[in-house]
N, C-alpha and C positions, 0 to 999 in steps of 0.2 A: 266736492265743494265748489265745482265749476271754476277752479283757478287755472288759468292758462299755463301750459307746461311746455317749455322749450328744451329740447335735448341739444347740447352743444359740446362736441368733443372731437377728437381725432379718431378714436378707436372704432367708431361706427363705419369707417371705411372698409373694415373687414367684413361687414355685413353688406355694404352697398357694392363692393367691388365685384366686377365680372373677372374671375381669375384665369380665364382660359389661356391668356398669353404668358402667364407666369411659368417658371420651371415646375416640373411635376411634383416634387416633394413639397414645395411651398403651396402649390395649388391645392393639394390634398389637405394641408393644415388649415387653409382658409375655409374650405368647405366644412371641415370638422368643427371649427370654432364658431362658425357663423351663428348658430342658434344661441349660444351662450352670450355673444355680443349683443344680440337683439334683446336679451333679458335685462341689460343694463337699465334700459328705460323703455319699457314695452308699449306705453300708451301716451306718448307725447303728442301734442298738437302740431308741433313743427320739429323737424330734424335738420340741423345744420352740421355738416361734417367738414371740419377744418383740415386742410392738407396743403403742403407746398406745391403739389403737383396735381394735374388732372389725371384721373384714372377712368378706364371704361366701366360704366355702371350698368348693372343688370336691371331688367325691367321690373323685377319684384321690389326694387328699392327706388322707384321713381318718385316716391314721396319724400326722399331725402335729397337735400340740396348740397352740392359741393361748394365750398367757399375756400378762400385762401387762409393763410395763417393769421392769427390774432397778434398784432404787433404792439409792443410797448410804445408809449408815447415818445420815449427818448429816441427811438429809431428814426422818427421823423425830424428830430432836432440835430442829430449828430452829423457833421459833414463827412462825406465818404470820399476817400481818395486812395489810389493804388500806391501804397508804400513799397518798401523793400522786403519786409518780413513776411513769412508764412505763419499764419496762426494755427495752432494745433489744439484741439480740445478732445479730451477723453475722460470718461467717468471711472474707468477701470485701470488696473495696474498694467495693462498691455502696452502702455506707452514706453515702459522701460526698454523694451526690445527695439523700439524705433529710434531711440536717442543715438545709438552708434551710427545708424544710417544718416541721420540728420547732420552729425558732425563731419561726415565725409563729403558733404556738399559745400558749395560756396555761399549758400543762402542763410540769412539770419532767421531764427525761429523763435516765436514766443509760444510757449507750451503751457496750457492750463490743464492741470491734473491734480491728483491727490498727493503727489510728491511734494516734499518740502521745497520751499522757494529757494532758488539758487541761480547762479549764472556761470556758465562754463563755455568757453570757446564761442561758438555762434548760436548757442541754445540758452535762452532765458526761460526758467521754469517759474510759473506763478500758480498759486492755489486758486481753485474755482471759488468764485464769490468775491474776489477782490474788485475794487471799484474801477480798475483799469480795463476791465473786460470789454466793455462796449467800445471804448476808444481804440483798443488794440484790434478789435474786429473791423471797425470802420476804416482803419488805416492800413490794413494788411493787403498784401498782393493777392492772396488766396487763402482758403480755409481747408485744413485737413482735419477730419472729424469722424466720430461715430455718426450713425445716421438717424439722429433724433429729428422729428418733424419741425419743432420750433426753431432750433438754431439754424438749420439749413434755410428755412423760410426767411429768417432775419438776414442771413448772409446774402442770399439771392436778392433781397430787397435793396441791400447796400451795394449790389453789383459785383459780388465776389464769386469767382469760380470755386467749386467745391470738389475736393478729393474725399470720397466717402468710404469708410472702412466699417462695415457692419460688425457689431459685437458678435462673437462666435455663439451660435445657437439661438440668436435673437431673430426669429423669422419675420417679425414686423419690420425690423430695420433692414432685413434683406429685401423686403418688398419696396421700402422707401428707396433703397439703393438701386433697385431695378429700374424704377421710374425716373430717378435722377439721371442715370446713364442714358435712358431712352430719350430724355428731354434735350440732351446735348449741353446742358448747363453744368455738367460735372462729370466726374469719372468715378466708378465704383470698383473697389478691389476687395476681395475676401480677406479677412484678417490673416489667414494662414498663407496667403499669397503676397502680402505686402512686402516690398523689398525696395532697395535703392533703385532698381531698374524701373519699377512702377512709379516711383516718385519722380524720376527724371522724365518719364513719358508724360506724366501729368504736367510738369513744368513746361515741357516743350509745346504742349497743346493750349497753354493758357490764353494766348491771343485769340484763337479760334473759339474757345469756350466762352471767353468774355463777350464776344459778339452775340452769342446766344443769350447770355445772362442779361444783356442790355435791354432786351425786350420783355423781361420779366415784370409782371404786375400782379402780385399775389396776395395783397392784403384783404382780409375778410372783415375788417372792423366795421366798415360802413354798412355792409349788408346785415351784420348781426344787430347793430343798433337800430336800423330801420325795421327789422323784424320784431324786435322788442317793442318799439314804438307802436307798430301795427297791432301787436297782441294786447298792448295796454289801451288801445283805442285812441291814441293821441299821436299827432305828428309833430308836436312842439315841446314835449316835456323833457326830452333828453337831448343834450347837445352832442352832435356827431362831429368828431374831429376829422 
């Protein structure tokens, strides 16, 4: 029907990525899954691949353009400042094993998880989806999180160093964590290796990591809107924030 088609997601990075610098097991999974990712949207006119990091791109994917994360409008309105608390985010039950380590440090923690809301010692637990989330992120000293593309992009935009803990068995998060560590804007620790020692190591490196984060500029919003305008054949019908 000659309707312009735009593919816009994060998952196509598995197709576009040149995986040669990744660890062997992950590299093989990328190559195995590459054809199925391509089937998500095999005949788009434009491919925009959203990611908080730059990855090496293979020549066969030259028609796919890397862009930054897509940011909520609220991210640009909330004031960012380095407070005292470390913000923790996890979607799984693995945070339970972290709480004992948190309580053995002198830092305050605001934890977002599936646990019931509570406050004990230096750890405040809130449920994911509460309205405080963005303000707690904008005012934290740093973020401790699983390695989802969107939240890390938002955190880096707000100038927050990130301690990334990939979910066990989630190889997409393992790739995200690999490139976060390589960028110098965060530290990545496997879930089975996370300990009080690794937490202290991250805290000791915060100043150096924050210097790297200060140069981050990863929003893809403007480029997405310009692409949509071009595909519509108009340069003025959509307001670009």
